[in-house]
Every structure is written in structure tokens, then in C-alpha cells.
Residue frames as a rotation matrix with the C-alpha (Angstrom) as fourth column:
UNK 1
0.577 0.817 0.014 -0.01
0.817 -0.577 0.004 0.00
0.012 0.009 -1.000 0.00
UNK 2
0.179 -0.510 0.841 1.11
0.546 -0.660 -0.516 3.57
0.819 0.551 0.160 -0.60
UNK 3
-0.406 -0.308 0.861 0.69
-0.429 -0.767 -0.477 5.29
0.807 -0.563 0.179 2.78
UNK 4
-0.994 -0.030 -0.109 -0.14
0.086 0.426 -0.900 4.69
0.073 -0.904 -0.421 6.40
UNK 5
-0.521 0.852 -0.048 -3.69
-0.610 -0.411 -0.678 5.99
-0.597 -0.324 0.734 5.91
UNK 6
-0.065 0.477 -0.876 -4.55
-0.882 0.382 0.274 3.47
0.466 0.791 0.396 3.13
UNK 7
0.417 0.308 0.855 -5.91
-0.705 0.704 0.091 0.14
-0.574 -0.640 0.510 4.12
UNK 8
-0.714 -0.655 0.246 -4.33
-0.433 0.690 0.580 -3.14
-0.550 0.308 -0.777 3.21
UNK 9
0.056 0.745 -0.665 -6.10
-0.998 0.067 -0.009 -4.66
0.038 0.664 0.747 0.23
UNK 10
0.896 0.145 -0.419 -4.58
-0.210 0.971 -0.114 -8.12
0.390 0.190 0.901 0.23
UNK 11
0.177 -0.896 0.407 -1.72
-0.899 0.020 0.437 -10.08
-0.400 -0.443 -0.802 1.70
UNK 12
0.316 -0.186 -0.930 0.22
-0.552 0.761 -0.340 -13.09
0.771 0.621 0.138 0.42
UNK 13
0.830 -0.026 0.557 0.44
-0.465 0.519 0.717 -15.99
-0.308 -0.854 0.418 2.83
UNK 14
0.159 -0.884 -0.440 4.10
-0.922 0.027 -0.386 -17.02
0.353 0.467 -0.811 2.63
UNK 15
0.098 -0.093 0.991 3.52
-0.577 0.806 0.133 -20.39
-0.811 -0.585 0.026 4.33
UNK 16
0.141 -0.163 0.977 5.02
0.472 0.878 0.078 -22.99
-0.870 0.450 0.200 1.97
UNK 17
0.983 0.184 -0.004 6.02
0.098 -0.538 -0.837 -20.26
-0.156 0.822 -0.547 -0.49
UNK 18
-0.013 -0.997 -0.069 9.24
0.679 -0.060 0.732 -19.27
-0.734 -0.037 0.678 -2.20
UNK 19
0.741 0.199 -0.641 10.43
-0.204 -0.843 -0.498 -16.46
-0.639 0.500 -0.584 -4.45
UNK 20
-0.079 -0.768 0.636 12.42
0.728 0.391 0.563 -16.49
-0.681 0.507 0.529 -7.68
UNK 21
-0.664 -0.143 -0.734 13.22
-0.363 -0.797 0.483 -14.25
-0.654 0.587 0.477 -10.63
UNK 22
0.420 0.903 0.088 10.34
-0.267 0.216 -0.939 -14.39
-0.868 0.371 0.332 -13.10
UNK 23
-0.408 -0.637 0.654 11.52
0.426 0.500 0.754 -16.52
-0.807 0.586 0.068 -16.07
UNK 24
0.283 0.626 0.727 9.01
0.944 -0.050 -0.325 -14.78
-0.167 0.778 -0.605 -18.35
UNK 25
0.923 0.224 0.312 10.18
0.280 -0.949 -0.148 -11.18
0.263 0.224 -0.939 -17.72
UNK 26
0.683 -0.721 -0.117 13.60
-0.259 -0.389 0.884 -11.13
-0.683 -0.573 -0.453 -16.07
UNK 27
-0.334 -0.508 -0.794 16.09
0.824 -0.567 0.016 -9.50
-0.458 -0.649 0.608 -16.86
UNK 28
-0.473 0.196 0.859 14.24
0.587 -0.656 0.474 -7.19
0.657 0.728 0.196 -19.22
UNK 29
0.325 0.574 0.751 12.07
-0.374 -0.651 0.660 -6.16
0.868 -0.496 0.003 -16.22
UNK 30
-0.755 -0.556 0.348 12.96
-0.510 0.164 -0.844 -6.40
0.412 -0.815 -0.407 -12.55
UNK 31
0.269 0.959 -0.093 10.29
-0.805 0.277 0.525 -9.07
0.530 -0.066 0.846 -12.19
UNK 32
-0.889 -0.456 0.037 10.03
-0.402 0.741 -0.538 -11.82
0.218 -0.493 -0.842 -9.63
UNK 33
0.020 0.881 -0.473 7.52
-0.257 0.462 0.849 -14.48
0.966 0.105 0.236 -8.69
UNK 34
-0.599 -0.029 0.800 6.21
-0.777 0.262 -0.572 -15.56
-0.193 -0.965 -0.180 -5.32
UNK 35
-0.381 0.395 -0.836 5.11
-0.367 0.765 0.529 -19.16
0.848 0.509 -0.146 -5.69
UNK 36
-0.446 0.351 0.823 2.52
-0.831 0.180 -0.527 -20.48
-0.333 -0.919 0.211 -3.19
UNK 37
-0.802 0.143 0.580 0.73
0.172 0.985 -0.005 -23.82
-0.572 0.096 -0.814 -3.23
UNK 38
0.086 0.975 0.206 -2.38
0.642 0.104 -0.760 -22.15
-0.762 0.197 -0.616 -4.66
UNK 39
0.939 0.312 0.147 -1.05
0.323 -0.646 -0.692 -19.37
-0.121 0.696 -0.707 -6.90
UNK 40
-0.182 -0.969 0.165 1.92
0.980 -0.165 0.113 -17.66
-0.083 0.182 0.980 -8.56
UNK 41
0.794 0.343 -0.502 2.16
0.348 -0.933 -0.089 -13.91
-0.499 -0.104 -0.860 -7.90
UNK 42
0.047 -0.760 0.649 4.19
0.957 -0.151 -0.247 -11.86
0.285 0.633 0.720 -10.38
UNK 43
0.760 0.110 -0.641 5.68
0.420 -0.835 0.356 -8.64
-0.496 -0.540 -0.680 -9.05
UNK 44
0.332 -0.686 0.647 7.94
0.663 -0.318 -0.678 -5.95
0.671 0.654 0.349 -10.48
UNK 45
0.445 -0.290 -0.847 10.37
0.700 -0.478 0.531 -3.89
-0.559 -0.829 -0.010 -8.42
UNK 46
0.858 -0.081 -0.507 12.08
-0.258 -0.922 -0.289 -0.64
-0.444 0.379 -0.812 -9.44
UNK 47
0.147 -0.893 -0.426 15.48
-0.983 -0.082 -0.167 -2.31
0.114 0.443 -0.889 -10.04
UNK 48
0.386 -0.112 -0.916 16.97
-0.154 0.971 -0.184 -5.78
0.909 0.212 0.358 -10.47
UNK 49
-0.714 -0.696 -0.078 18.95
-0.020 0.131 -0.991 -5.30
0.700 -0.706 -0.107 -7.24
UNK 50
-0.506 0.606 0.614 15.72
-0.859 -0.294 -0.419 -4.53
-0.074 -0.739 0.669 -5.37
UNK 51
0.538 0.673 -0.507 14.06
-0.717 0.682 0.144 -7.61
0.443 0.286 0.850 -6.88
UNK 52
-0.089 -0.669 -0.738 17.06
0.037 0.738 -0.674 -9.62
0.995 -0.087 -0.042 -5.70
UNK 53
-0.875 -0.203 0.439 16.67
-0.385 -0.257 -0.887 -8.22
0.293 -0.945 0.146 -2.18
UNK 54
0.030 0.966 0.257 12.95
-1.000 0.028 0.009 -9.04
0.002 -0.257 0.966 -2.15
UNK 55
0.488 0.103 -0.867 13.69
-0.374 0.922 -0.102 -12.60
0.789 0.374 0.488 -3.27
UNK 56
-0.499 -0.814 -0.297 16.41
0.020 0.332 -0.943 -13.05
0.866 -0.476 -0.149 -0.69
UNK 57
-0.835 0.138 0.533 14.35
-0.545 -0.341 -0.766 -11.72
0.077 -0.930 0.360 2.21
UNK 58
0.280 0.955 -0.102 11.18
-0.940 0.294 0.173 -13.58
0.195 0.047 0.980 1.28
UNK 59
0.406 -0.169 -0.898 13.05
-0.126 0.963 -0.238 -16.88
0.905 0.210 0.370 1.05
UNK 60
-0.726 -0.684 -0.068 14.98
0.008 0.090 -0.996 -16.21
0.688 -0.724 -0.060 4.28
UNK 61
-0.493 0.631 0.598 11.71
-0.869 -0.396 -0.298 -15.31
0.049 -0.667 0.744 6.03
UNK 62
0.563 0.702 -0.436 10.03
-0.699 0.686 0.202 -18.49
0.441 0.191 0.877 4.91
UNK 63
-0.029 -0.668 -0.744 13.10
0.113 0.737 -0.666 -20.52
0.993 -0.103 0.054 5.97
UNK 64
-0.860 -0.282 0.426 13.04
-0.339 -0.309 -0.889 -18.83
0.382 -0.908 0.170 9.38
UNK 65
-0.016 0.945 0.327 9.30
-0.996 -0.044 0.079 -19.56
0.090 -0.324 0.942 9.79
UNK 66
0.566 0.199 -0.800 9.84
-0.319 0.948 0.011 -23.23
0.761 0.249 0.600 9.01
UNK 67
-0.438 -0.818 -0.373 12.76
0.172 0.331 -0.928 -23.47
0.883 -0.470 -0.005 11.46
UNK 68
-0.752 0.216 0.623 10.81
-0.630 -0.514 -0.583 -21.64
0.194 -0.830 0.522 14.13
UNK 69
0.300 0.946 -0.122 7.74
-0.889 0.323 0.324 -23.81
0.346 0.012 0.938 13.55
UNK 70
0.356 -0.205 -0.911 9.73
0.046 0.978 -0.203 -27.02
0.933 0.030 0.358 13.96
UNK 71
-0.768 -0.641 0.018 11.39
0.051 -0.088 -0.995 -25.69
0.639 -0.763 0.100 17.12
UNK 72
-0.419 0.700 0.579 8.01
-0.898 -0.411 -0.154 -24.74
0.130 -0.584 0.801 18.59
UNK 73
0.560 0.628 -0.541 6.65
-0.573 0.765 0.294 -28.23
0.598 0.145 0.788 17.80
UNK 74
-0.080 -0.705 -0.705 9.74
0.265 0.666 -0.697 -29.83
0.961 -0.243 0.133 19.36
UNK 75
-0.878 -0.237 0.415 9.47
-0.276 -0.458 -0.845 -27.62
0.391 -0.856 0.337 22.46
UNK 76
-0.014 0.951 0.308 5.76
-0.974 -0.082 0.210 -28.35
0.225 -0.297 0.928 22.79
UNK 77
0.487 0.133 -0.863 6.44
-0.177 0.983 0.052 -32.10
0.855 0.127 0.502 22.62
UNK 78
-0.531 -0.767 -0.359 9.08
0.289 0.235 -0.928 -31.81
0.796 -0.597 0.097 25.33
UNK 79
-0.708 0.349 0.614 6.72
-0.675 -0.591 -0.442 -29.79
0.208 -0.727 0.654 27.56
UNK 80
0.364 0.908 -0.206 3.94
-0.804 0.418 0.422 -32.37
0.469 0.012 0.883 27.06
UNK 81
0.215 -0.363 -0.907 6.30
0.206 0.924 -0.321 -35.20
0.955 -0.117 0.274 28.04
UNK 82
-0.829 -0.552 0.086 7.42
0.059 -0.240 -0.969 -33.34
0.556 -0.798 0.231 31.14
UNK 83
-0.355 0.794 0.494 3.83
-0.907 -0.421 0.024 -32.60
0.227 -0.439 0.869 32.12
UNK 84
0.545 0.531 -0.649 2.94
-0.426 0.842 0.331 -36.29
0.722 0.095 0.685 31.76
UNK 85
-0.217 -0.728 -0.650 5.96
0.387 0.548 -0.742 -37.28
0.896 -0.413 0.163 33.85
UNK 86
-0.855 -0.035 0.518 5.00
-0.390 -0.616 -0.684 -34.74
0.343 -0.787 0.513 36.56
UNK 87
0.122 0.984 0.131 1.42
-0.923 0.064 0.380 -36.10
0.365 -0.167 0.916 36.60
UNK 88
0.417 -0.012 -0.909 2.69
0.027 1.000 -0.001 -39.68
0.908 -0.024 0.417 37.02
UNK 89
-0.660 -0.717 -0.222 4.95
0.313 0.006 -0.950 -38.59
0.683 -0.697 0.221 39.94
UNK 90
-0.638 0.496 0.589 2.10
-0.725 -0.645 -0.242 -36.69
0.260 -0.581 0.771 41.55
UNK 91
0.454 0.818 -0.352 -0.19
-0.651 0.575 0.496 -39.74
0.609 0.004 0.794 41.30
UNK 92
0.068 -0.516 -0.854 2.51
0.347 0.815 -0.465 -42.01
0.935 -0.265 0.234 42.80
UNK 93
-0.878 -0.446 0.173 3.07
0.028 -0.408 -0.912 -39.61
0.477 -0.797 0.371 45.71
UNK 94
-0.241 0.869 0.431 -0.70
-0.917 -0.350 0.192 -39.24
0.318 -0.349 0.882 46.31
UNK 95
0.520 0.418 -0.745 -1.00
-0.251 0.908 0.334 -43.02
0.816 0.013 0.577 46.44
UNK 96
-0.347 -0.743 -0.572 1.92
0.454 0.400 -0.796 -43.32
0.820 -0.536 0.199 48.90
UNK 97
-0.940 -0.008 0.341 0.38
-0.256 -0.645 -0.720 -40.67
0.226 -0.764 0.604 51.16
UNK 98
-0.750 0.662 -0.019 -3.01
0.573 0.634 -0.519 -42.41
-0.331 -0.400 -0.855 51.01
UNK 99
-0.494 0.572 -0.655 -4.86
-0.420 -0.817 -0.396 -39.71
-0.762 0.079 0.643 49.13
UNK 100
0.095 0.465 -0.880 -5.64
-0.977 0.211 0.006 -42.08
0.189 0.860 0.474 46.24
UNK 101
0.755 0.184 0.629 -6.36
-0.356 0.921 0.157 -45.83
-0.551 -0.342 0.761 46.24
UNK 102
-0.361 -0.930 -0.067 -3.39
-0.646 0.198 0.737 -47.96
-0.673 0.309 -0.672 45.13
UNK 103
0.122 0.350 -0.929 -3.54
-0.964 0.265 -0.026 -50.25
0.237 0.898 0.370 42.07
UNK 104
-0.780 -0.508 0.366 -3.28
-0.594 0.785 -0.176 -53.54
-0.198 -0.354 -0.914 44.01
């Protein structure tokens, strides 16, 4: 969008996306594509070096999101395992103290 007062019209979901120079228009135009699972967006920047920067940063951002997502999933799995272990220990202690019936 052009200014802070204008509203966003559309956004491109970069999940599972990547960017590349547009084979149909580059290098005649500073054109690049953003490829998503559902659509290919063709964009033009003012210069080839700007197009190169856009491509680099889009691809780096997508790479970061994938890395971050896998770390979050891994961390969530570790937390879940710890919570289950804590629950088992609490149940064992409760049984030893007589707060819960034992499994005999």
C-alpha cells in the first residue's frame, strides 16, 4: 500500500512459498515471482537489485518460519512429556500418602 492511511487490500500468505526471478520477464524487467501452493504472484520492483533483495528476504523469512515452527513443535512435545511425567509422579506420591487408592 502507498501510505499509512490507506488500508491493506490483500496479503500473500508465505507459508510454503518461495520467491524467484520471473523466467518470463527477467532480466528485461525487474520481475520476480512468489510461488505459493495455490497461486503464482508476479511482481515488479524498481530495479533488479531490489528484486534480488525481495527474493532473498522472502526466502529467508520463509526458511526462518519453517525453522521456528519445527522448534516450537519440538518444544511443545518436550513440555507435554514433562507434564505427563509430573502427573505420574504426583499420582505415585498421592497413592503413597493415602490420598488415592493404590492399584493392588
